C-alpha positions as CSV (number, residue, x, y, z in Angstrom):
1,M,78.6,3.6,70.8
2,A,75.4,4.0,68.8
3,R,72.7,1.4,68.9
4,T,71.0,0.1,65.7
5,R,67.3,-0.8,65.8
6,I,65.9,-3.2,63.3
7,I,62.3,-2.5,62.1
8,A,60.3,-5.2,60.3
9,V,58.7,-4.2,57.0
10,A,55.1,-5.3,56.2
11,T,54.7,-6.5,52.7
12,T,51.0,-7.4,52.3
13,A,48.8,-4.9,50.5
14,G,46.1,-5.0,53.2
15,L,48.5,-4.2,56.0
16,L,50.2,-1.5,54.0
17,G,46.8,0.0,53.3
18,V,46.1,0.2,57.0
19,L,49.5,1.6,57.8
20,A,49.2,4.2,55.0
21,G,45.8,5.3,56.2
22,L,44.1,4.1,53.0
23,T,41.3,2.3,54.9
24,A,38.7,3.9,57.0
25,P,37.8,2.9,60.6
26,A,34.7,0.9,61.3
27,Q,31.6,2.5,59.8
28,A,28.5,3.9,61.6
29,D,26.8,0.5,61.7
30,T,29.5,-0.9,64.0
31,G,29.4,2.0,66.5
32,A,33.2,2.0,66.8
33,A,35.2,5.1,67.5
34,A,37.8,6.4,65.1
35,G,41.2,4.7,65.2
36,V,42.5,1.2,64.8
37,N,39.8,-1.3,65.5
38,A,38.6,-4.7,64.4
39,A,37.4,-3.4,61.0
40,T,40.7,-1.9,60.0
41,A,42.5,-4.9,61.3
42,R,40.6,-7.0,58.8
43,A,41.3,-4.6,55.9
44,A,42.0,-6.2,52.6
45,S,42.5,-5.3,48.9
46,T,41.7,-6.6,45.5
47,S,43.5,-5.5,42.3
48,G,43.7,-5.7,38.6
49,S,45.5,-4.3,35.6
50,C,45.2,-3.7,31.9
51,S,47.3,-2.3,29.1
52,N,47.1,-1.1,25.5
53,R,49.8,0.1,23.0
54,G,52.5,0.3,25.7
55,A,50.4,2.2,28.2
56,F,49.2,0.5,31.4
57,I,47.2,0.9,34.6
58,N,47.6,-1.1,37.8
59,F,44.6,-0.7,40.0
60,N,43.8,-1.5,43.7
61,A,40.6,-1.3,45.7
62,Y,40.7,-1.3,49.5
63,Y,37.9,-2.6,51.6
64,H,36.9,-4.2,54.9
65,N,34.0,-6.4,55.9
66,S,31.5,-5.3,58.5
67,S,28.9,-7.7,59.9
68,R,26.6,-7.2,56.8
69,Y,28.7,-5.4,54.1
70,H,31.9,-5.3,52.0
71,V,32.8,-1.7,52.5
72,F,35.1,-0.1,49.9
73,T,37.0,2.8,51.4
74,A,39.8,3.8,49.0
75,F,41.1,3.1,45.5
76,D,44.5,3.8,44.0
77,W,46.3,3.2,40.7
78,S,49.5,3.7,38.8
79,I,49.5,4.8,35.1
80,G,52.6,4.5,33.0
81,G,54.2,3.3,29.9
82,S,55.9,4.6,26.8
83,G,54.8,8.1,25.7
84,V,52.0,8.4,28.3
85,R,51.3,12.1,29.1
86,N,49.4,13.8,31.9
87,K,45.7,14.1,30.7
88,N,44.6,10.6,31.3
89,N,41.1,9.5,32.3
90,V,40.1,6.9,34.9
91,E,36.7,5.6,35.5
92,L,35.6,3.1,38.2
93,R,32.4,1.4,39.2
94,V,31.8,-0.7,42.4
95,K,29.5,-3.5,41.3
96,H,28.3,-6.9,42.3
97,H,28.0,-10.0,40.1
98,N,24.4,-10.7,39.1
99,T,24.1,-14.2,37.5
100,A,20.5,-13.3,36.4
101,G,21.5,-10.3,34.2
102,H,23.3,-7.0,34.3
103,D,25.7,-6.5,37.2
104,T,24.3,-3.9,39.7
105,I,26.3,-0.7,40.0
106,H,26.7,0.6,43.6
107,W,28.9,3.6,42.9
108,T,30.6,5.3,39.9
109,W,33.5,7.7,39.8
110,I,34.8,9.4,36.6
111,S,37.9,11.5,36.7
112,L,38.4,14.8,35.0
113,D,40.6,14.9,31.9
114,D,43.7,15.6,33.9
115,T,44.8,12.4,35.7
116,R,48.6,12.5,35.7
117,K,50.7,9.5,35.0
118,G,52.2,7.9,38.0
119,Y,50.5,7.1,41.3
120,S,47.0,8.5,42.3
121,K,44.6,7.6,45.1
122,L,41.0,8.3,45.8
123,T,39.7,8.5,49.4
124,S,37.0,10.3,51.3
125,A,39.6,13.2,51.7
126,N,39.6,14.0,47.9
127,A,38.3,17.4,46.9
128,Y,36.9,16.1,43.6
129,R,34.0,13.6,44.1
130,P,35.4,11.8,47.1
131,V,34.6,8.3,48.2
132,P,31.6,8.6,50.6
133,K,32.8,8.9,54.2
134,S,30.8,5.8,55.1
135,G,32.4,3.9,52.2
136,V,30.7,2.2,49.4
137,K,28.7,-0.7,50.8
138,V,27.8,-4.0,49.0
139,A,25.9,-6.7,50.9
140,K,28.3,-9.5,52.0
141,N,26.1,-12.1,50.3
142,K,27.0,-10.5,46.9
143,K,30.1,-11.0,44.9
144,A,31.5,-7.5,44.9
145,Y,34.2,-6.2,42.5
146,V,35.4,-3.0,41.0
147,E,35.4,-2.4,37.2
148,F,37.9,0.2,36.0
149,K,38.7,1.8,32.7
150,A,41.5,4.1,31.5
151,V,42.0,6.3,28.5
152,F,45.7,7.0,28.1
153,D,46.9,10.4,26.9
154,K,49.3,9.7,24.1
155,K,50.3,11.4,20.9
156,G,47.7,10.4,18.2
157,T,44.7,8.3,19.0
158,D,44.4,7.7,22.8
159,P,44.5,4.0,23.6
160,R,42.1,2.7,26.2
161,C,41.7,-0.4,28.2
162,G,39.4,-1.8,30.9
163,S,39.3,-4.7,33.4
164,H,38.1,-5.5,36.9
165,T,39.3,-6.8,40.2
166,Q,38.6,-10.3,41.5
167,N,35.2,-10.8,43.2
168,I,35.3,-10.6,47.0
C-alpha cells in the first residue's frame, strides 16, 4: 500500500523568496559562508503596484538586514493587463527618504525596451546590468524604499505609471 506524505506550503513572501533563492546569503561584512544563515533567515520583502489604462505592474523588492545595512538583493515584477505587448520598460531606484530635501538614490536600474509581459526577476545572476553581488546597501538608520516606473507597450500611446514600496 502506498504512503502519502503531506508537505506544508509556506505562504509568506519573505520565506518564499528564501526558498526560491531570491535572496543572497550574508554579505562580506558578516563574514558568513554561502548557504542558509542568519541573514537569509531574516529575509523580507516590500512591495507596491500601479496601473494605467488597463495595464498594471506588481512589484517586489527583497532584502535582509545586516548589522548596519538594509541590503537589497533581488527584485521581481509582473506586468499584465488588457492589450499589453512585449516591449515594456521598467525602471527602478533604491532610495532613502530624506526629510530635508531630495531623496538619496543608492542604485538605479533601467531595462531595455524589451521587457515581456508576465513575470520577470532581477538578481545578481542577470546578464544585463545585474544587482551587485554584495547587494544594494542602505544604512539601517535610513528609511529605505524602492521607486519603480513602468511604460507599457500597448497599441497607440504607451501608458505609464510609477509608485514605490513602503519604507523599511
